[in-house]
N, C-alpha and C positions, 0 to 999 in steps of 0.2 A: 504494500500500500504506500510505502514511502516514495516509490517511484513516481506516483501521481501527486505527491505533496500532502498526503494524509498520514499522520503518525497515529497508529492505533495501538492501545495497550489494554490488557485485561485489568479490570478493577482489582486492586490489591494483588496484581500479578498472577491471578488464578481464575478459573471458572467459578461461578457462583452457584451454590446450591439453591434450588428454586425458592424455598420458603425464606431463606435469608435475603435473597434478591428482592422478593416482594416486600419483605419487612423494611429493607433499606429504602426502597422507592416510596413506600407509603409513609414512612416516617419523615424524611426530609429530602430525599433524592440527592444528597450531596455526594460528590465523587463520580457522578454519571454525566457524561456528555451526550452519549448516544446509547440507546437500548432498544431492544425489540420485545414486543409483548403482544398479547391478544386479549380482547374482551368483547363482550357483545352488549348490545343496547336494545331497548324496547323499540317498537315501531311507532309509538305515538310522539308527536312533536311537543314534548313537555320537559319538565326537569328530569323525568325518567331517562330521557335521551341525553340531555345536556348536563344533567346533575353531576356527572363524574368530572365536570370541568369547574365545579364550584370550589371556592377557596378552602372549605373545611372538609371536602369529600376525600376519604382516604384513597380513592381511585383516581384522583387528579394527579396521576403519576408524573406528569410533566411539571407540576407545581406552577402552572401558568395562572396568574391572578391579575386581572385588571378590573377597574370599576365598571367599564363599559360591558365587559363580558358577563360579569355578575348581574348587572341590571337587565341585560338581554335575556339571560337564562331565567331570572325571576319572572320576567314578563310572560314567559311561556306557560306558567301555572298561576298567573294572577287571576283576579276576578274577571278582568276584561277578557281573559283567554277563554272564557266560556263561549265567547263568540268565535266560532271556528275560523272565520275570515281573518279576524284580528290575530288569532294564534298562529295561523299559517304565515301571515305577513311578518310577524315577529320572528318566527322560525327562519324564514328566508333572510331576514336581517342578521340573525345570529350566524347562519351559514355563511353569508357574505363576509361578516366580520372574521370568522374563523379562517376562511380562505385567504383573506388579506393578511392575517397574522401568521399563518402557517407555522405555528410552533410545534404542531404535531402533524405527521404526514401518514395517512392511511396507505398501506401498500396493496391491500386487496380487500374485496368485499365478497361475501358468500351469500347465496340465495338458497332457500330451502324449497324443495319440491315435495308436494304432498299428493299421493295418489289414493283415491278412495273408491271402493267398490260401489256399484249402483245399488247394492243391497243395504246400504247405510242411509239413514234418514237424519235430518237436522244437521247436516254438515255445512259449516259456513267458515270461510276464512276472513270474514269481515273483521277488521281490527277491533270494532266495538264488542264483538262477540268472542274474540279469541281467548279471553281469560277463562271462559268456562266451556271451551270447545268440546273437550272430551266428556264432560259430564252430560252433555245433551245428545250425543250421538247414540243412535239405536239401530239394531238390525231390523230389517223388514223381510217379509216373505217374498 
């Protein structure tokens, strides 16, 4: 890597055990310039998605904190956000802000595919119904 002008060193000159790695990142993140990790988020544009970028969230592994970011995230679950158009507008503002800041760079995205038999009833992948998807599914004849 030095040939291209990047000097890379292992933290503490060794590979990190997973639990220690996560503990160090969630605690203060000191000593890390670049790290790779994975996590998933919900599909609703609320603090459930963006919440891991809040100042006190342990999964804000990049420890990125700005007033504007926090205000935009809070707006996603505010009383005004009960209006879906407002919530979507705020979510797009937050996405634009995050793209501009690019302090975290997603490397890939994964999509899930669900295949259901015609013998099943009450199947819905509607986001509003996904929390109780499995309890409503029934077999038919």
